[in-house]
Biopython code that builds the backbone (N, CA, C, O; Angstrom):
import numpy as np
from Bio.PDB.StructureBuilder import StructureBuilder

atoms = [
    (1, "MET", "N", (0.947, -1.189, -0.095)),
    (1, "MET", "CA", (0.136, -0.091, 0.102)),
    (1, "MET", "C", (0.873, 1.188, -0.170)),
    (1, "MET", "O", (1.953, 1.205, 0.421)),
    (2, "THR", "N", (0.678, 2.052, -0.738)),
    (2, "THR", "CA", (1.551, 3.518, -0.699)),
    (2, "THR", "C", (0.678, 4.268, 0.431)),
    (2, "THR", "O", (-0.391, 3.932, 0.942)),
    (3, "ASP", "N", (1.420, 5.296, 0.630)),
    (3, "ASP", "CA", (0.811, 6.330, 1.892)),
    (3, "ASP", "C", (0.533, 5.568, 2.967)),
    (3, "ASP", "O", (-0.523, 5.765, 3.567)),
    (4, "PRO", "N", (1.315, 4.704, 3.334)),
    (4, "PRO", "CA", (0.813, 4.292, 4.522)),
    (4, "PRO", "C", (0.535, 5.454, 6.069)),
    (4, "PRO", "O", (0.048, 5.143, 7.156)),
    (5, "GLN", "N", (0.982, 6.606, 5.672)),
    (5, "GLN", "CA", (0.717, 7.578, 6.570)),
    (5, "GLN", "C", (-0.589, 8.165, 6.613)),
    (5, "GLN", "O", (-1.163, 8.609, 7.607)),
    (6, "LEU", "N", (-1.006, 8.121, 5.412)),
    (6, "LEU", "CA", (-2.514, 8.406, 5.104)),
    (6, "LEU", "C", (-3.752, 7.546, 5.098)),
    (6, "LEU", "O", (-4.889, 7.972, 5.301)),
    (7, "TYR", "N", (-3.398, 6.190, 4.824)),
    (7, "TYR", "CA", (-4.361, 4.833, 4.599)),
    (7, "TYR", "C", (-3.975, 4.194, 5.919)),
    (7, "TYR", "O", (-2.874, 4.210, 6.470)),
    (8, "LYS", "N", (-5.214, 3.574, 6.353)),
    (8, "LYS", "CA", (-4.783, 2.617, 7.721)),
    (8, "LYS", "C", (-6.036, 1.476, 7.223)),
    (8, "LYS", "O", (-7.189, 1.886, 7.093)),
    (9, "VAL", "N", (-5.768, 0.362, 7.024)),
    (9, "VAL", "CA", (-6.516, -1.029, 7.031)),
    (9, "VAL", "C", (-7.391, -1.035, 8.467)),
    (9, "VAL", "O", (-6.986, -0.825, 9.610)),
    (10, "ILE", "N", (-8.453, -1.285, 8.088)),
    (10, "ILE", "CA", (-9.229, -1.278, 9.554)),
    (10, "ILE", "C", (-10.049, -2.608, 9.606)),
    (10, "ILE", "O", (-10.497, -3.066, 10.657)),
    (11, "PHE", "N", (-10.214, -3.222, 8.300)),
    (11, "PHE", "CA", (-10.461, -4.813, 8.332)),
    (11, "PHE", "C", (-10.398, -5.357, 6.904)),
    (11, "PHE", "O", (-10.765, -4.728, 5.911)),
    (12, "GLU", "N", (-10.025, -6.269, 6.908)),
    (12, "GLU", "CA", (-10.136, -7.015, 5.725)),
    (12, "GLU", "C", (-10.303, -8.455, 5.955)),
    (12, "GLU", "O", (-10.116, -8.999, 7.043)),
    (13, "ASN", "N", (-10.745, -9.173, 4.636)),
    (13, "ASN", "CA", (-11.221, -10.688, 4.548)),
    (13, "ASN", "C", (-10.780, -10.963, 2.809)),
    (13, "ASN", "O", (-10.189, -10.260, 1.989)),
    (14, "ASP", "N", (-11.271, -12.067, 2.756)),
    (14, "ASP", "CA", (-11.248, -12.560, 1.389)),
    (14, "ASP", "C", (-12.037, -11.731, 0.479)),
    (14, "ASP", "O", (-11.648, -11.597, -0.681)),
    (15, "ARG", "N", (-13.110, -11.159, 0.887)),
    (15, "ARG", "CA", (-13.731, -10.300, -0.217)),
    (15, "ARG", "C", (-13.551, -8.964, -0.190)),
    (15, "ARG", "O", (-13.810, -8.338, -1.217)),
    (16, "VAL", "N", (-13.041, -8.216, 1.063)),
    (16, "VAL", "CA", (-13.199, -6.753, 0.953)),
    (16, "VAL", "C", (-11.967, -6.387, 1.745)),
    (16, "VAL", "O", (-11.405, -7.034, 2.628)),
    (17, "ARG", "N", (-11.729, -5.439, 1.335)),
    (17, "ARG", "CA", (-10.780, -4.659, 2.522)),
    (17, "ARG", "C", (-11.302, -3.236, 2.866)),
    (17, "ARG", "O", (-11.915, -2.615, 1.998)),
    (18, "VAL", "N", (-11.152, -2.853, 3.726)),
    (18, "VAL", "CA", (-11.774, -1.619, 4.453)),
    (18, "VAL", "C", (-10.535, -0.609, 4.727)),
    (18, "VAL", "O", (-9.513, -1.099, 5.208)),
    (19, "LEU", "N", (-10.573, 0.687, 4.461)),
    (19, "LEU", "CA", (-9.219, 1.543, 4.746)),
    (19, "LEU", "C", (-10.016, 2.712, 5.420)),
    (19, "LEU", "O", (-11.148, 2.915, 4.981)),
    (20, "GLU", "N", (-9.598, 3.427, 6.337)),
    (20, "GLU", "CA", (-9.428, 4.581, 6.777)),
    (20, "GLU", "C", (-8.619, 5.425, 6.312)),
    (20, "GLU", "O", (-7.441, 5.094, 6.439)),
    (21, "TYR", "N", (-8.883, 6.777, 5.626)),
    (21, "TYR", "CA", (-7.892, 7.479, 5.013)),
    (21, "TYR", "C", (-8.079, 9.163, 5.650)),
    (21, "TYR", "O", (-9.079, 9.878, 5.588)),
    (22, "ARG", "N", (-7.181, 9.362, 6.057)),
    (22, "ARG", "CA", (-6.932, 11.112, 6.696)),
    (22, "ARG", "C", (-5.782, 11.715, 6.099)),
    (22, "ARG", "O", (-4.691, 11.153, 6.003)),
    (23, "ASP", "N", (-6.037, 12.839, 5.709)),
    (23, "ASP", "CA", (-4.970, 14.009, 5.374)),
    (23, "ASP", "C", (-5.165, 15.276, 5.881)),
    (23, "ASP", "O", (-6.242, 15.562, 6.402)),
    (24, "HIS", "N", (-4.290, 16.053, 5.800)),
    (24, "HIS", "CA", (-4.291, 17.534, 6.090)),
    (24, "HIS", "C", (-4.174, 18.684, 4.546)),
    (24, "HIS", "O", (-3.569, 18.357, 3.525)),
    (25, "PRO", "N", (-4.744, 19.727, 4.694)),
    (25, "PRO", "CA", (-4.704, 20.412, 3.573)),
    (25, "PRO", "C", (-3.173, 20.694, 3.208)),
    (25, "PRO", "O", (-2.315, 20.940, 4.057)),
    (26, "GLY", "N", (-2.906, 20.613, 1.588)),
    (26, "GLY", "CA", (-1.795, 20.457, 1.012)),
    (26, "GLY", "C", (-1.092, 19.056, 0.953)),
    (26, "GLY", "O", (-0.020, 18.803, 0.403)),
    (27, "ASP", "N", (-1.945, 18.168, 1.656)),
    (27, "ASP", "CA", (-1.095, 16.662, 1.287)),
    (27, "ASP", "C", (-1.492, 15.972, 0.100)),
    (27, "ASP", "O", (-2.689, 15.846, -0.154)),
    (28, "ARG", "N", (-0.560, 15.489, -0.691)),
    (28, "ARG", "CA", (-0.609, 14.499, -1.699)),
    (28, "ARG", "C", (-0.327, 13.032, -1.473)),
    (28, "ARG", "O", (0.379, 12.573, -0.574)),
    (29, "THR", "N", (-0.952, 12.377, -2.380)),
    (29, "THR", "CA", (-0.885, 11.311, -2.468)),
    (29, "THR", "C", (0.253, 10.615, -3.770)),
    (29, "THR", "O", (0.348, 11.183, -4.858)),
    (30, "ASN", "N", (1.003, 9.415, -3.469)),
    (30, "ASN", "CA", (1.458, 9.146, -4.590)),
    (30, "ASN", "C", (0.454, 8.175, -5.433)),
    (30, "ASN", "O", (-0.426, 7.488, -4.915)),
    (31, "PRO", "N", (0.764, 8.247, -6.910)),
    (31, "PRO", "CA", (0.206, 7.141, -7.360)),
    (31, "PRO", "C", (0.091, 5.996, -6.788)),
    (31, "PRO", "O", (1.008, 5.328, -6.308)),
    (32, "HIS", "N", (-1.683, 5.590, -6.844)),
    (32, "HIS", "CA", (-1.998, 4.104, -6.486)),
    (32, "HIS", "C", (-3.104, 3.968, -7.140)),
    (32, "HIS", "O", (-3.581, 4.827, -7.882)),
    (33, "ARG", "N", (-3.693, 2.619, -6.846)),
    (33, "ARG", "CA", (-4.548, 1.817, -7.566)),
    (33, "ARG", "C", (-5.786, 1.514, -6.441)),
    (33, "ARG", "O", (-5.561, 1.040, -5.328)),
    (34, "HIS", "N", (-7.089, 1.866, -6.925)),
    (34, "HIS", "CA", (-7.995, 1.260, -6.160)),
    (34, "HIS", "C", (-8.899, 0.489, -6.941)),
    (34, "HIS", "O", (-9.341, 0.836, -8.037)),
    (35, "PRO", "N", (-9.242, -0.908, -6.150)),
    (35, "PRO", "CA", (-10.155, -1.534, -7.259)),
    (35, "PRO", "C", (-11.493, -0.717, -7.102)),
    (35, "PRO", "O", (-11.588, 0.433, -6.674)),
    (36, "ASP", "N", (-12.614, -1.629, -7.578)),
    (36, "ASP", "CA", (-13.785, -0.939, -7.458)),
    (36, "ASP", "C", (-14.086, -0.704, -5.876)),
    (36, "ASP", "O", (-13.803, -1.566, -5.044)),
    (37, "SER", "N", (-14.660, 0.489, -5.549)),
    (37, "SER", "CA", (-14.708, 0.625, -4.099)),
    (37, "SER", "C", (-15.997, 1.214, -3.977)),
    (37, "SER", "O", (-16.604, 1.519, -5.003)),
    (38, "VAL", "N", (-16.665, 1.482, -2.462)),
    (38, "VAL", "CA", (-17.371, 2.615, -2.288)),
    (38, "VAL", "C", (-16.729, 3.376, -1.171)),
    (38, "VAL", "O", (-15.990, 2.848, -0.339)),
    (39, "MET", "N", (-17.038, 4.600, -1.194)),
    (39, "MET", "CA", (-16.205, 5.692, -0.523)),
    (39, "MET", "C", (-17.091, 6.149, 0.281)),
    (39, "MET", "O", (-18.199, 6.374, -0.207)),
    (40, "VAL", "N", (-16.878, 6.418, 1.713)),
    (40, "VAL", "CA", (-17.854, 7.090, 2.572)),
    (40, "VAL", "C", (-17.046, 8.053, 3.408)),
    (40, "VAL", "O", (-16.187, 7.733, 4.229)),
    (41, "THR", "N", (-17.503, 9.492, 3.036)),
    (41, "THR", "CA", (-17.412, 10.716, 3.675)),
    (41, "THR", "C", (-17.490, 10.981, 4.990)),
    (41, "THR", "O", (-18.643, 11.194, 5.364)),
    (42, "LEU", "N", (-16.459, 11.056, 6.026)),
    (42, "LEU", "CA", (-16.638, 11.309, 7.160)),
    (42, "LEU", "C", (-16.323, 12.488, 7.581)),
    (42, "LEU", "O", (-16.359, 12.738, 8.786)),
    (43, "SER", "N", (-15.887, 13.602, 6.475)),
    (43, "SER", "CA", (-15.590, 14.870, 6.760)),
    (43, "SER", "C", (-16.050, 15.739, 5.326)),
    (43, "SER", "O", (-15.934, 15.270, 4.193)),
    (44, "ALA", "N", (-16.509, 16.891, 5.595)),
    (44, "ALA", "CA", (-16.382, 17.338, 4.454)),
    (44, "ALA", "C", (-15.157, 17.721, 3.535)),
    (44, "ALA", "O", (-14.301, 18.227, 4.260)),
    (45, "PHE", "N", (-14.803, 17.683, 2.418)),
    (45, "PHE", "CA", (-13.517, 18.091, 1.750)),
    (45, "PHE", "C", (-13.523, 18.355, 0.307)),
    (45, "PHE", "O", (-14.356, 18.059, -0.549)),
    (46, "ARG", "N", (-12.226, 19.077, 0.220)),
    (46, "ARG", "CA", (-12.054, 19.434, -1.203)),
    (46, "ARG", "C", (-10.625, 18.886, -1.804)),
    (46, "ARG", "O", (-9.624, 19.032, -1.103)),
    (47, "ARG", "N", (-10.504, 18.197, -3.214)),
    (47, "ARG", "CA", (-9.356, 17.685, -3.333)),
    (47, "ARG", "C", (-9.300, 17.586, -4.945)),
    (47, "ARG", "O", (-10.335, 17.567, -5.612)),
    (48, "ARG", "N", (-8.081, 17.528, -5.485)),
    (48, "ARG", "CA", (-7.640, 17.117, -6.769)),
    (48, "ARG", "C", (-7.291, 15.753, -7.100)),
    (48, "ARG", "O", (-6.247, 15.309, -6.623)),
    (49, "VAL", "N", (-8.033, 14.992, -7.872)),
    (49, "VAL", "CA", (-7.531, 13.787, -8.321)),
    (49, "VAL", "C", (-7.470, 13.648, -9.789)),
    (49, "VAL", "O", (-8.289, 13.791, -10.696)),
    (50, "SER", "N", (-5.938, 13.246, -9.703)),
    (50, "SER", "CA", (-5.357, 13.174, -11.426)),
    (50, "SER", "C", (-4.972, 12.187, -11.648)),
    (50, "SER", "O", (-4.829, 11.494, -10.641)),
    (51, "THR", "N", (-4.634, 11.610, -12.809)),
    (51, "THR", "CA", (-4.423, 10.545, -13.616)),
    (51, "THR", "C", (-4.138, 10.704, -15.374)),
    (51, "THR", "O", (-5.120, 10.962, -16.069)),
    (52, "GLY", "N", (-3.002, 10.568, -15.930)),
    (52, "GLY", "CA", (-2.698, 10.187, -17.046)),
    (52, "GLY", "C", (-3.153, 11.735, -17.901)),
    (52, "GLY", "O", (-3.544, 11.737, -19.068)),
    (53, "GLY", "N", (-3.019, 12.881, -17.127)),
    (53, "GLY", "CA", (-3.168, 14.053, -17.725)),
    (53, "GLY", "C", (-4.617, 14.468, -17.521)),
    (53, "GLY", "O", (-5.002, 15.633, -17.619)),
    (54, "ARG", "N", (-5.289, 13.563, -17.269)),
    (54, "ARG", "CA", (-6.772, 14.278, -16.571)),
    (54, "ARG", "C", (-6.921, 14.551, -15.341)),
    (54, "ARG", "O", (-6.468, 13.762, -14.512)),
    (55, "GLN", "N", (-7.485, 15.542, -14.995)),
    (55, "GLN", "CA", (-7.754, 15.821, -13.650)),
    (55, "GLN", "C", (-9.311, 16.474, -13.477)),
    (55, "GLN", "O", (-9.976, 16.994, -14.373)),
    (56, "VAL", "N", (-9.727, 16.274, -11.933)),
    (56, "VAL", "CA", (-11.259, 16.627, -11.807)),
    (56, "VAL", "C", (-11.191, 17.224, -10.027)),
    (56, "VAL", "O", (-10.852, 16.525, -9.072)),
    (57, "ASP", "N", (-11.558, 18.483, -9.981)),
    (57, "ASP", "CA", (-11.726, 19.120, -8.504)),
    (57, "ASP", "C", (-13.079, 18.262, -7.989)),
    (57, "ASP", "O", (-14.120, 18.138, -8.635)),
    (58, "VAL", "N", (-12.798, 17.702, -6.660)),
    (58, "VAL", "CA", (-13.898, 16.947, -5.793)),
    (58, "VAL", "C", (-13.980, 17.668, -5.035)),
    (58, "VAL", "O", (-12.931, 18.007, -4.487)),
    (59, "GLU", "N", (-15.401, 18.356, -4.548)),
    (59, "GLU", "CA", (-15.707, 18.629, -3.128)),
    (59, "GLU", "C", (-17.337, 17.781, -2.512)),
    (59, "GLU", "O", (-18.369, 17.363, -3.037)),
    (60, "LEU", "N", (-16.935, 17.844, -1.548)),
    (60, "LEU", "CA", (-18.214, 16.518, -0.923)),
    (60, "LEU", "C", (-18.381, 16.763, 0.600)),
    (60, "LEU", "O", (-17.480, 16.852, 1.434)),
    (61, "PRO", "N", (-19.577, 16.844, 0.769)),
    (61, "PRO", "CA", (-20.003, 17.136, 2.466)),
    (61, "PRO", "C", (-19.463, 15.839, 2.872)),
    (61, "PRO", "O", (-19.045, 14.862, 2.251)),
    (62, "ALA", "N", (-19.621, 16.181, 4.303)),
    (62, "ALA", "CA", (-19.603, 14.573, 5.152)),
    (62, "ALA", "C", (-20.960, 13.848, 4.568)),
    (62, "ALA", "O", (-21.807, 14.100, 3.710)),
    (63, "GLY", "N", (-20.664, 12.718, 5.600)),
    (63, "GLY", "CA", (-22.013, 11.866, 5.313)),
    (63, "GLY", "C", (-22.513, 11.080, 3.787)),
    (63, "GLY", "O", (-23.392, 10.222, 3.700)),
    (64, "GLN", "N", (-21.748, 11.599, 2.734)),
    (64, "GLN", "CA", (-21.878, 11.109, 1.392)),
    (64, "GLN", "C", (-21.435, 9.446, 1.178)),
    (64, "GLN", "O", (-20.447, 9.030, 1.784)),
    (65, "VAL", "N", (-22.044, 8.740, 0.487)),
    (65, "VAL", "CA", (-21.685, 7.623, -0.204)),
    (65, "VAL", "C", (-21.475, 7.442, -1.655)),
    (65, "VAL", "O", (-22.387, 7.326, -2.474)),
    (66, "ARG", "N", (-20.209, 7.424, -1.918)),
    (66, "ARG", "CA", (-19.805, 7.252, -3.507)),
    (66, "ARG", "C", (-19.557, 5.947, -4.071)),
    (66, "ARG", "O", (-19.195, 5.115, -3.240)),
    (67, "TRP", "N", (-19.642, 5.609, -5.083)),
    (67, "TRP", "CA", (-19.094, 4.720, -6.593)),
    (67, "TRP", "C", (-17.724, 5.171, -6.538)),
    (67, "TRP", "O", (-17.537, 6.356, -6.260)),
    (68, "LEU", "N", (-16.762, 4.437, -6.754)),
    (68, "LEU", "CA", (-15.534, 4.749, -6.895)),
    (68, "LEU", "C", (-14.786, 3.610, -8.052)),
    (68, "LEU", "O", (-13.889, 2.822, -7.751)),
    (69, "GLY", "N", (-15.243, 3.720, -9.057)),
    (69, "GLY", "CA", (-14.818, 2.547, -10.065)),
    (69, "GLY", "C", (-13.279, 2.228, -10.161)),
    (69, "GLY", "O", (-12.490, 3.173, -10.154)),
    (70, "ALA", "N", (-12.807, 0.892, -10.252)),
    (70, "ALA", "CA", (-11.320, 0.860, -10.496)),
    (70, "ALA", "C", (-10.694, 1.824, -11.065)),
    (70, "ALA", "O", (-11.022, 2.299, -12.152)),
    (71, "GLN", "N", (-9.490, 2.290, -10.201)),
    (71, "GLN", "CA", (-8.567, 3.301, -11.180)),
    (71, "GLN", "C", (-7.416, 3.471, -10.601)),
    (71, "GLN", "O", (-7.262, 2.924, -9.510)),
    (72, "GLU", "N", (-6.307, 4.274, -11.178)),
    (72, "GLU", "CA", (-5.172, 4.571, -10.808)),
    (72, "GLU", "C", (-5.105, 6.043, -10.671)),
    (72, "GLU", "O", (-5.542, 6.600, -11.679)),
    (73, "HIS", "N", (-4.811, 6.628, -10.002)),
    (73, "HIS", "CA", (-4.608, 8.210, -9.721)),
    (73, "HIS", "C", (-3.764, 8.513, -8.586)),
    (73, "HIS", "O", (-3.084, 7.644, -8.042)),
    (74, "THR", "N", (-3.792, 10.017, -8.123)),
    (74, "THR", "CA", (-2.952, 10.680, -7.260)),
    (74, "THR", "C", (-4.127, 11.774, -6.738)),
    (74, "THR", "O", (-5.081, 12.148, -7.421)),
    (75, "GLY", "N", (-3.823, 12.194, -5.359)),
    (75, "GLY", "CA", (-4.720, 12.966, -4.936)),
    (75, "GLY", "C", (-4.016, 14.077, -4.188)),
    (75, "GLY", "O", (-3.039, 13.853, -3.473)),
    (76, "GLU", "N", (-4.538, 15.290, -4.369)),
    (76, "GLU", "CA", (-4.499, 16.478, -3.294)),
    (76, "GLU", "C", (-5.481, 16.844, -2.494)),
    (76, "GLU", "O", (-6.589, 16.501, -2.906)),
    (77, "ASN", "N", (-5.468, 17.310, -1.688)),
    (77, "ASN", "CA", (-6.010, 18.048, -0.600)),
    (77, "ASN", "C", (-5.767, 19.359, -1.002)),
    (77, "ASN", "O", (-4.684, 19.818, -0.639)),
    (78, "THR", "N", (-6.561, 20.140, -1.715)),
    (78, "THR", "CA", (-6.606, 21.227, -2.131)),
    (78, "THR", "C", (-7.769, 22.366, -1.007)),
    (78, "THR", "O", (-7.954, 23.580, -1.087)),
    (79, "GLY", "N", (-8.205, 21.611, -0.291)),
    (79, "GLY", "CA", (-8.971, 22.614, 0.504)),
    (79, "GLY", "C", (-8.297, 23.072, 2.092)),
    (79, "GLY", "O", (-7.100, 22.887, 2.315)),
    (80, "THR", "N", (-9.242, 23.694, 3.157)),
    (80, "THR", "CA", (-8.716, 23.995, 4.526)),
    (80, "THR", "C", (-9.229, 23.213, 5.415)),
    (80, "THR", "O", (-9.439, 23.645, 6.549)),
    (81, "THR", "N", (-9.495, 22.059, 5.106)),
    (81, "THR", "CA", (-9.741, 21.112, 6.205)),
    (81, "THR", "C", (-9.422, 19.854, 5.857)),
    (81, "THR", "O", (-9.368, 19.537, 4.669)),
    (82, "GLU", "N", (-9.130, 18.843, 7.007)),
    (82, "GLU", "CA", (-8.772, 17.745, 6.752)),
    (82, "GLU", "C", (-9.671, 16.846, 6.076)),
    (82, "GLU", "O", (-10.888, 16.902, 6.251)),
    (83, "THR", "N", (-9.067, 15.951, 5.249)),
    (83, "THR", "CA", (-10.124, 14.589, 4.264)),
    (83, "THR", "C", (-10.264, 13.491, 5.564)),
    (83, "THR", "O", (-9.285, 13.220, 6.259)),
    (84, "HIS", "N", (-11.299, 13.033, 5.745)),
    (84, "HIS", "CA", (-11.641, 11.870, 6.257)),
    (84, "HIS", "C", (-12.483, 11.101, 6.023)),
    (84, "HIS", "O", (-13.641, 11.424, 6.291)),
    (85, "GLY", "N", (-12.213, 9.844, 5.456)),
    (85, "GLY", "CA", (-13.163, 8.888, 5.049)),
    (85, "GLY", "C", (-12.827, 7.512, 4.748)),
    (85, "GLY", "O", (-11.642, 7.244, 4.950)),
    (86, "ILE", "N", (-13.658, 6.435, 4.259)),
    (86, "ILE", "CA", (-13.574, 5.353, 4.555)),
    (86, "ILE", "C", (-13.714, 4.842, 3.114)),
    (86, "ILE", "O", (-14.582, 5.273, 2.355)),
    (87, "PHE", "N", (-12.764, 3.847, 2.755)),
    (87, "PHE", "CA", (-12.893, 3.171, 1.184)),
    (87, "PHE", "C", (-12.960, 1.632, 1.590)),
    (87, "PHE", "O", (-12.147, 1.045, 2.304)),
    (88, "ILE", "N", (-14.198, 1.053, 0.934)),
    (88, "ILE", "CA", (-14.787, -0.380, 1.007)),
    (88, "ILE", "C", (-14.208, -0.778, -0.225)),
    (88, "ILE", "O", (-14.727, -0.266, -1.217)),
    (89, "GLU", "N", (-13.120, -1.678, -0.445)),
    (89, "GLU", "CA", (-12.593, -2.041, -1.423)),
    (89, "GLU", "C", (-13.028, -3.279, -1.707)),
    (89, "GLU", "O", (-13.073, -4.126, -0.815)),
    (90, "LEU", "N", (-13.428, -3.570, -3.047)),
    (90, "LEU", "CA", (-14.283, -5.246, -3.407)),
    (90, "LEU", "C", (-12.753, -5.878, -3.820)),
    (90, "LEU", "O", (-11.836, -5.154, -4.207)),
    (91, "LYS", "N", (-12.650, -7.237, -3.681)),
    (91, "LYS", "CA", (-11.485, -7.909, -4.198)),
    (91, "LYS", "C", (-11.867, -8.609, -5.345)),
    (91, "LYS", "O", (-11.002, -8.961, -6.147)),
    (92, "GLU", "N", (-13.316, -8.913, -5.572)),
    (92, "GLU", "CA", (-13.994, -9.085, -6.877)),
    (92, "GLU", "C", (-13.801, -8.491, -7.738)),
    (92, "GLU", "O", (-14.199, -7.336, -7.581)),
    (93, "PRO", "N", (-13.163, -8.758, -9.070)),
    (93, "PRO", "CA", (-12.996, -8.001, -10.461)),
    (93, "PRO", "C", (-14.487, -7.847, -10.950)),
    (93, "PRO", "O", (-15.390, -8.677, -10.842)),
    (94, "ASN", "N", (-14.534, -6.581, -11.518)),
    (94, "ASN", "CA", (-15.762, -6.551, -12.253)),
    (94, "ASN", "C", (-15.907, -7.369, -13.343)),
    (94, "ASN", "O", (-14.997, -7.394, -14.171)),
    (95, "PRO", "N", (-17.095, -8.185, -13.524)),
    (95, "PRO", "CA", (-17.217, -9.350, -14.752)),
    (95, "PRO", "C", (-17.338, -8.639, -15.540)),
    (95, "PRO", "O", (-17.193, -9.429, -16.473)),
    (96, "ALA", "N", (-17.570, -7.308, -16.206)),
    (96, "ALA", "CA", (-17.418, -6.425, -17.527)),
    (96, "ALA", "C", (-16.277, -5.915, -17.692)),
    (96, "ALA", "O", (-16.391, -4.728, -17.387)),
    (97, "PRO", "N", (-15.082, -6.167, -18.048)),
    (97, "PRO", "CA", (-14.166, -5.381, -18.062)),
    (97, "PRO", "C", (-14.608, -3.996, -18.785)),
    (97, "PRO", "O", (-15.473, -4.066, -19.658)),
    (98, "VAL", "N", (-13.984, -2.613, -18.415)),
    (98, "VAL", "CA", (-14.040, -1.596, -18.942)),
    (98, "VAL", "C", (-12.798, -0.831, -19.236)),
    (98, "VAL", "O", (-11.783, -0.912, -18.543)),
    (99, "SER", "N", (-12.909, -0.167, -20.179)),
    (99, "SER", "CA", (-11.823, 0.681, -20.496)),
    (99, "SER", "C", (-11.490, 2.071, -19.394)),
    (99, "SER", "O", (-12.394, 2.780, -18.952)),
    (100, "SER", "N", (-10.155, 2.252, -19.105)),
    (100, "SER", "CA", (-10.179, 3.181, -17.978)),
    (100, "SER", "C", (-10.530, 4.408, -18.565)),
    (100, "SER", "O", (-10.857, 5.238, -17.717)),
    (101, "SER", "N", (-10.568, 4.757, -19.574)),
    (101, "SER", "CA", (-11.036, 6.099, -20.109)),
    (101, "SER", "C", (-12.652, 6.216, -19.996)),
    (101, "SER", "O", (-13.273, 7.279, -19.949)),
    (102, "ASP", "N", (-13.252, 4.810, -19.959)),
    (102, "ASP", "CA", (-14.530, 4.808, -19.496)),
    (102, "ASP", "C", (-14.923, 5.055, -18.032)),
    (102, "ASP", "O", (-16.120, 5.149, -17.761)),
    (103, "VAL", "N", (-14.280, 5.132, -17.368)),
    (103, "VAL", "CA", (-14.406, 5.516, -15.869)),
    (103, "VAL", "C", (-14.475, 6.476, -15.372)),
    (103, "VAL", "O", (-13.522, 7.255, -15.355)),
    (104, "PRO", "N", (-15.382, 6.675, -14.928)),
    (104, "PRO", "CA", (-14.992, 8.516, -14.053)),
    (104, "PRO", "C", (-14.043, 8.595, -13.249)),
    (104, "PRO", "O", (-14.184, 7.890, -12.250)),
    (105, "LEU", "N", (-13.138, 9.180, -13.305)),
    (105, "LEU", "CA", (-12.070, 9.959, -12.371)),
    (105, "LEU", "C", (-12.532, 10.294, -11.092)),
    (105, "LEU", "O", (-13.405, 11.158, -11.172)),
    (106, "GLY", "N", (-12.294, 9.956, -9.975)),
    (106, "GLY", "CA", (-12.616, 10.310, -8.718)),
    (106, "GLY", "C", (-14.020, 9.515, -8.294)),
    (106, "GLY", "O", (-14.327, 8.473, -8.873)),
    (107, "PRO", "N", (-14.877, 10.105, -7.204)),
    (107, "PRO", "CA", (-15.865, 9.483, -6.792)),
    (107, "PRO", "C", (-17.121, 9.842, -7.607)),
    (107, "PRO", "O", (-17.176, 11.036, -7.903)),
    (108, "SER", "N", (-18.163, 9.059, -8.046)),
    (108, "SER", "CA", (-19.267, 9.416, -9.067)),
    (108, "SER", "C", (-20.604, 8.612, -8.138)),
    (108, "SER", "O", (-20.329, 7.712, -7.345)),
    (109, "THR", "N", (-21.589, 8.928, -8.293)),
    (109, "THR", "CA", (-22.722, 8.617, -7.593)),
    (109, "THR", "C", (-23.412, 7.480, -8.895)),
    (109, "THR", "O", (-24.624, 7.439, -9.107)),
    (110, "LEU", "N", (-22.711, 6.880, -9.434)),
    (110, "LEU", "CA", (-22.984, 5.864, -10.395)),
    (110, "LEU", "C", (-22.754, 4.495, -9.395)),
    (110, "LEU", "O", (-22.899, 3.363, -9.856)),
]
sb = StructureBuilder()
sb.init_structure("model")
sb.init_model(0)
sb.init_chain("A")
sb.init_seg("    ")
for serial, (resi, resn, name, xyz) in enumerate(atoms, 1):
    if name == "N":
        sb.init_residue(resn, " ", resi, " ")
    sb.init_atom(name, np.array(xyz, "f"), 0.0, 1.0, " ", f" {name:<3s}", serial, name[0])
structure = sb.get_structure()
């Protein structure tokens, strides 16, 4: 796992891995990969998610639940508050492979 100072495994079995994520304004992650995941925001935050020349600015309130399709990216806390969230990563691959350009970058409501 990249950025162990930001991610902490809080549960894992053969089907899922659950991570807690915390960072502060200005913190950045190294390039890393998420499998298909569900993200739960525990704090409101603003961040920039980037990969392969694409980037998206994300601002979410606390208490949101979002789908995060499998992707590789970097992230940067561009806000004034700590980011705090939970990622529930699925270990089973999507049965229908998709192109990385078809997957929305960052969290989505899909």
